[in-house]
PyMOL commands that place a pseudoatom at each C-alpha (Angstrom):
pseudoatom trace, name=CA, resn=MET, resi=1, chain=A, elem=C, hetatm=0, pos=[69.143, 173.284, 103.153]
pseudoatom trace, name=CA, resn=THR, resi=2, chain=A, elem=C, hetatm=0, pos=[65.812, 174.616, 103.954]
pseudoatom trace, name=CA, resn=SER, resi=3, chain=A, elem=C, hetatm=0, pos=[64.231, 175.988, 100.684]
pseudoatom trace, name=CA, resn=PRO, resi=4, chain=A, elem=C, hetatm=0, pos=[61.442, 174.474, 98.914]
pseudoatom trace, name=CA, resn=ILE, resi=5, chain=A, elem=C, hetatm=0, pos=[63.991, 173.047, 96.370]
pseudoatom trace, name=CA, resn=ASP, resi=6, chain=A, elem=C, hetatm=0, pos=[66.101, 171.503, 99.122]
pseudoatom trace, name=CA, resn=ASN, resi=7, chain=A, elem=C, hetatm=0, pos=[62.944, 169.918, 100.805]
pseudoatom trace, name=CA, resn=SER, resi=8, chain=A, elem=C, hetatm=0, pos=[62.309, 168.378, 97.446]
pseudoatom trace, name=CA, resn=LEU, resi=9, chain=A, elem=C, hetatm=0, pos=[65.746, 167.010, 97.030]
pseudoatom trace, name=CA, resn=MET, resi=10, chain=A, elem=C, hetatm=0, pos=[65.530, 165.425, 100.215]
pseudoatom trace, name=CA, resn=ARG, resi=11, chain=A, elem=C, hetatm=0, pos=[62.227, 163.794, 99.420]
pseudoatom trace, name=CA, resn=ILE, resi=12, chain=A, elem=C, hetatm=0, pos=[63.529, 162.565, 96.100]
pseudoatom trace, name=CA, resn=PHE, resi=13, chain=A, elem=C, hetatm=0, pos=[66.942, 161.242, 97.677]
pseudoatom trace, name=CA, resn=ALA, resi=14, chain=A, elem=C, hetatm=0, pos=[64.821, 159.257, 100.368]
pseudoatom trace, name=CA, resn=ASP, resi=15, chain=A, elem=C, hetatm=0, pos=[62.419, 158.004, 97.560]
pseudoatom trace, name=CA, resn=VAL, resi=16, chain=A, elem=C, hetatm=0, pos=[64.957, 156.897, 95.242]
pseudoatom trace, name=CA, resn=PHE, resi=17, chain=A, elem=C, hetatm=0, pos=[67.211, 155.183, 97.980]
pseudoatom trace, name=CA, resn=GLN, resi=18, chain=A, elem=C, hetatm=0, pos=[64.430, 154.012, 99.872]
pseudoatom trace, name=CA, resn=VAL, resi=19, chain=A, elem=C, hetatm=0, pos=[65.647, 155.509, 103.224]
pseudoatom trace, name=CA, resn=PRO, resi=20, chain=A, elem=C, hetatm=0, pos=[63.919, 157.375, 105.841]
pseudoatom trace, name=CA, resn=ILE, resi=21, chain=A, elem=C, hetatm=0, pos=[63.995, 161.112, 104.900]
pseudoatom trace, name=CA, resn=GLU, resi=22, chain=A, elem=C, hetatm=0, pos=[65.325, 161.918, 108.445]
pseudoatom trace, name=CA, resn=SER, resi=23, chain=A, elem=C, hetatm=0, pos=[68.635, 159.932, 107.437]
pseudoatom trace, name=CA, resn=ILE, resi=24, chain=A, elem=C, hetatm=0, pos=[69.288, 162.201, 104.413]
pseudoatom trace, name=CA, resn=SER, resi=25, chain=A, elem=C, hetatm=0, pos=[71.540, 165.142, 105.061]
pseudoatom trace, name=CA, resn=ALA, resi=26, chain=A, elem=C, hetatm=0, pos=[73.224, 167.851, 102.888]
pseudoatom trace, name=CA, resn=ASP, resi=27, chain=A, elem=C, hetatm=0, pos=[76.241, 165.581, 102.736]
pseudoatom trace, name=CA, resn=SER, resi=28, chain=A, elem=C, hetatm=0, pos=[74.744, 162.260, 102.223]
pseudoatom trace, name=CA, resn=SER, resi=29, chain=A, elem=C, hetatm=0, pos=[76.656, 160.426, 99.524]
pseudoatom trace, name=CA, resn=PRO, resi=30, chain=A, elem=C, hetatm=0, pos=[77.325, 157.056, 98.076]
pseudoatom trace, name=CA, resn=GLU, resi=31, chain=A, elem=C, hetatm=0, pos=[79.532, 156.410, 101.016]
pseudoatom trace, name=CA, resn=THR, resi=32, chain=A, elem=C, hetatm=0, pos=[76.860, 157.073, 103.426]
pseudoatom trace, name=CA, resn=ILE, resi=33, chain=A, elem=C, hetatm=0, pos=[73.808, 155.470, 101.855]
pseudoatom trace, name=CA, resn=GLU, resi=34, chain=A, elem=C, hetatm=0, pos=[74.100, 151.785, 101.406]
pseudoatom trace, name=CA, resn=SER, resi=35, chain=A, elem=C, hetatm=0, pos=[71.606, 151.468, 98.541]
pseudoatom trace, name=CA, resn=TRP, resi=36, chain=A, elem=C, hetatm=0, pos=[73.431, 154.242, 96.504]
pseudoatom trace, name=CA, resn=ASP, resi=37, chain=A, elem=C, hetatm=0, pos=[74.808, 152.259, 93.614]
pseudoatom trace, name=CA, resn=SER, resi=38, chain=A, elem=C, hetatm=0, pos=[75.242, 153.003, 89.710]
pseudoatom trace, name=CA, resn=LEU, resi=39, chain=A, elem=C, hetatm=0, pos=[71.670, 152.123, 88.937]
pseudoatom trace, name=CA, resn=GLN, resi=40, chain=A, elem=C, hetatm=0, pos=[70.195, 153.946, 91.860]
pseudoatom trace, name=CA, resn=HIS, resi=41, chain=A, elem=C, hetatm=0, pos=[72.348, 156.964, 90.702]
pseudoatom trace, name=CA, resn=LEU, resi=42, chain=A, elem=C, hetatm=0, pos=[70.727, 156.777, 87.414]
pseudoatom trace, name=CA, resn=ASN, resi=43, chain=A, elem=C, hetatm=0, pos=[67.192, 156.652, 89.057]
pseudoatom trace, name=CA, resn=LEU, resi=44, chain=A, elem=C, hetatm=0, pos=[68.319, 159.581, 91.008]
pseudoatom trace, name=CA, resn=VAL, resi=45, chain=A, elem=C, hetatm=0, pos=[69.341, 161.615, 87.861]
pseudoatom trace, name=CA, resn=LEU, resi=46, chain=A, elem=C, hetatm=0, pos=[65.950, 160.847, 86.080]
pseudoatom trace, name=CA, resn=ALA, resi=47, chain=A, elem=C, hetatm=0, pos=[63.967, 161.615, 89.150]
pseudoatom trace, name=CA, resn=LEU, resi=48, chain=A, elem=C, hetatm=0, pos=[65.759, 165.009, 89.392]
pseudoatom trace, name=CA, resn=GLU, resi=49, chain=A, elem=C, hetatm=0, pos=[65.381, 165.570, 85.510]
pseudoatom trace, name=CA, resn=GLN, resi=50, chain=A, elem=C, hetatm=0, pos=[61.525, 165.072, 85.857]
pseudoatom trace, name=CA, resn=GLU, resi=51, chain=A, elem=C, hetatm=0, pos=[60.983, 166.898, 89.081]
pseudoatom trace, name=CA, resn=PHE, resi=52, chain=A, elem=C, hetatm=0, pos=[62.834, 170.191, 88.049]
pseudoatom trace, name=CA, resn=SER, resi=53, chain=A, elem=C, hetatm=0, pos=[62.405, 169.904, 84.238]
pseudoatom trace, name=CA, resn=VAL, resi=54, chain=A, elem=C, hetatm=0, pos=[66.097, 170.072, 83.524]
pseudoatom trace, name=CA, resn=GLN, resi=55, chain=A, elem=C, hetatm=0, pos=[68.737, 167.967, 81.837]
pseudoatom trace, name=CA, resn=PHE, resi=56, chain=A, elem=C, hetatm=0, pos=[72.089, 167.035, 83.060]
pseudoatom trace, name=CA, resn=THR, resi=57, chain=A, elem=C, hetatm=0, pos=[75.305, 166.425, 80.901]
pseudoatom trace, name=CA, resn=PRO, resi=58, chain=A, elem=C, hetatm=0, pos=[77.273, 163.457, 81.551]
pseudoatom trace, name=CA, resn=ASP, resi=59, chain=A, elem=C, hetatm=0, pos=[79.902, 165.543, 83.375]
pseudoatom trace, name=CA, resn=GLU, resi=60, chain=A, elem=C, hetatm=0, pos=[77.253, 166.893, 85.623]
pseudoatom trace, name=CA, resn=ILE, resi=61, chain=A, elem=C, hetatm=0, pos=[75.663, 163.421, 86.203]
pseudoatom trace, name=CA, resn=GLU, resi=62, chain=A, elem=C, hetatm=0, pos=[79.145, 162.360, 87.686]
pseudoatom trace, name=CA, resn=LYS, resi=63, chain=A, elem=C, hetatm=0, pos=[79.045, 165.368, 90.061]
pseudoatom trace, name=CA, resn=LEU, resi=64, chain=A, elem=C, hetatm=0, pos=[75.590, 164.796, 91.785]
pseudoatom trace, name=CA, resn=VAL, resi=65, chain=A, elem=C, hetatm=0, pos=[77.014, 162.866, 94.764]
pseudoatom trace, name=CA, resn=SER, resi=66, chain=A, elem=C, hetatm=0, pos=[75.277, 164.683, 97.501]
pseudoatom trace, name=CA, resn=PRO, resi=67, chain=A, elem=C, hetatm=0, pos=[72.222, 166.701, 97.979]
pseudoatom trace, name=CA, resn=ARG, resi=68, chain=A, elem=C, hetatm=0, pos=[74.250, 169.832, 98.727]
pseudoatom trace, name=CA, resn=LEU, resi=69, chain=A, elem=C, hetatm=0, pos=[76.180, 169.354, 95.275]
pseudoatom trace, name=CA, resn=VAL, resi=70, chain=A, elem=C, hetatm=0, pos=[72.741, 168.840, 93.436]
pseudoatom trace, name=CA, resn=SER, resi=71, chain=A, elem=C, hetatm=0, pos=[71.448, 171.760, 95.038]
pseudoatom trace, name=CA, resn=ALA, resi=72, chain=A, elem=C, hetatm=0, pos=[74.344, 174.003, 93.716]
pseudoatom trace, name=CA, resn=LEU, resi=73, chain=A, elem=C, hetatm=0, pos=[74.038, 172.490, 90.161]
pseudoatom trace, name=CA, resn=LEU, resi=74, chain=A, elem=C, hetatm=0, pos=[70.110, 173.051, 90.156]
pseudoatom trace, name=CA, resn=ALA, resi=75, chain=A, elem=C, hetatm=0, pos=[70.657, 176.825, 91.392]
pseudoatom trace, name=CA, resn=ASP, resi=76, chain=A, elem=C, hetatm=0, pos=[72.704, 177.290, 88.049]
pseudoatom trace, name=CA, resn=LYS, resi=77, chain=A, elem=C, hetatm=0, pos=[70.144, 175.479, 85.904]
pseudoatom trace, name=CA, resn=LEU, resi=78, chain=A, elem=C, hetatm=0, pos=[66.691, 176.704, 87.269]
pseudoatom trace, name=CA, resn=PRO, resi=79, chain=A, elem=C, hetatm=0, pos=[65.492, 180.191, 86.158]
pseudoatom trace, name=CA, resn=VAL, resi=80, chain=A, elem=C, hetatm=0, pos=[65.744, 182.909, 88.506]
pseudoatom trace, name=CA, resn=PRO, resi=81, chain=A, elem=C, hetatm=0, pos=[62.380, 184.210, 89.516]
pseudoatom trace, name=CA, resn=GLU, resi=82, chain=A, elem=C, hetatm=0, pos=[61.747, 187.844, 88.028]
pseudoatom trace, name=CA, resn=ALA, resi=83, chain=A, elem=C, hetatm=0, pos=[62.058, 190.463, 90.691]
pseudoatom trace, name=CA, resn=MET, resi=84, chain=A, elem=C, hetatm=0, pos=[58.443, 192.069, 91.789]
pseudoatom trace, name=CA, resn=PRO, resi=85, chain=A, elem=C, hetatm=0, pos=[58.174, 195.466, 90.749]
pseudoatom trace, name=CA, resn=CYS, resi=86, chain=A, elem=C, hetatm=0, pos=[58.019, 198.099, 93.545]
pseudoatom trace, name=CA, resn=GLN, resi=87, chain=A, elem=C, hetatm=0, pos=[54.700, 199.891, 93.801]
for i in range(1, 87): cmd.bond("trace and resi %d" % i, "trace and resi %d" % (i + 1))
show_as sticks, trace
zoom trace
């Protein structure tokens, strides 16, 4: 996970769960982050929606259980940049 989006995700996860960014990995989850409870999960959803200007459905919210899964879901939601024309 090294794209600008992934870097933002790591920062958001660290901020929401109040842990050092170095402790966040692509596979971090409620089982590996002690402060990840239902309230913090909602705070994560709100932070992601605000940062990326997207909205998640209730089914999607349930699947947001690791940076890797969030990144995959965002890849489907975010617009693909248009290709630059060749000159």
